[in-house]
C-alpha positions, -999 to +999 in steps of 0.1 A: +002+000+002+012+034-008+019+056+024+013+086+007-023+077-006-041+099+026-023+126+015-029+124-020-065+121-011-072+146+011-054+175-014-070+159-041-103+168-025-090+202-013-083+212-047-116+196-058-134+213-032-115+249-038-100+250-003-064+253-016-049+262-052-018+268-067-027+298-079-014+317-054-014+328-018-049+335+004-064+369+003-048+392+026-075+395+054-088+359+048-121+352+029-143+381+041-116+407+028-117+386-006-156+390-009-157+425-001-133+435-026-154+412-052-184+437-045-160+468-049-171+477-085-165+513-086-134+530-102-122+559-119-088+579-127-093+613-099-073+644-103-076+673-079-100+701-083-108+727-062-147+737-065-159+724-095-171+697-115-189+670-132-151+649-135-136+626-112-117+643-091-108+651-054-122+684-041-113+685-004-100+657+022-140+649+022-154+656-007-153+640-043-169+648-075-175+610-090-196+607-123-210+639-125-226+637-088-205+659-056-201+632-030-194+644+001-179+615+023-207+612+051-185+594+080-159+617+085-149+659+083-120+672+075-101+704+078-111+733+053-093+743+025-119+766+007-117+792+035-094+777+061-094+796+093-058+792+101-025+781+085-029+750+103-059+744+091-046+749+056-018+726+059-039+697+071-065+700+048-039+697+021-026+665+037-062+652+037-075+659+005-043+647-011-040+615+009-080+611+001-065+611-038-043+584-031-070+566-016-094+567-044-068+559-070-056+529-053-083+506-067-122+498-068-143+511-038-180+510-029-204+539-024-228+531+009-259+551+010-264+563+045-300+576+060-305+603+038-292+609-002-283+646-001-273+672+024-286+705+021-259+719-007-275+692-029-241+668-024-248+630-023-241+616+014-220+585+010-193+566+029-166+554+005-150+518+017-126+495+003-127+455+012-155+465+034-131+491+055-143+528+054-114+550+036-128+577+063-116+550+091-085+554+069-083+591+074-093+591+110-066+569+118-041+589+104-050+617+123-062+637+089-096+635+098-123+630+127-161+611+129-184+638+113-205+642+143-230+673+129-221+710+121-183+726+123-158+724+147-130+743+146-099+728+137-074+757+151 
């Protein structure tokens, strides 16, 4: 009897049921991250714009234009770049804008609706996620944003 028969049988079964393949390493974050990335279908080449729109561009650290819609990232607030109240706010706002530009250009993402479709300025309110993680959380973790709690608060 072949002493490798049990191992051969197990490997054959694993390949058959898709548990193990020779195609490469498992996705980072496991099966849940892989499943989430499959659903991330929004993508574009984003530039940076100061205000206006219609093209795919980043306005500031919490606002983008995407496919003709102005979108306010609903879960965060970032320092102002348009009429900042102090030099420190202007610097942090510019850093948040640059980082959001990197994040939206890093690959497919998902736009998640919240309980309201638009804010009072007509911007679509959405949470941007990639692999199930909020891009807003990334900005907060990096000190470039804070969670949105309504209204304006000073960054100075």
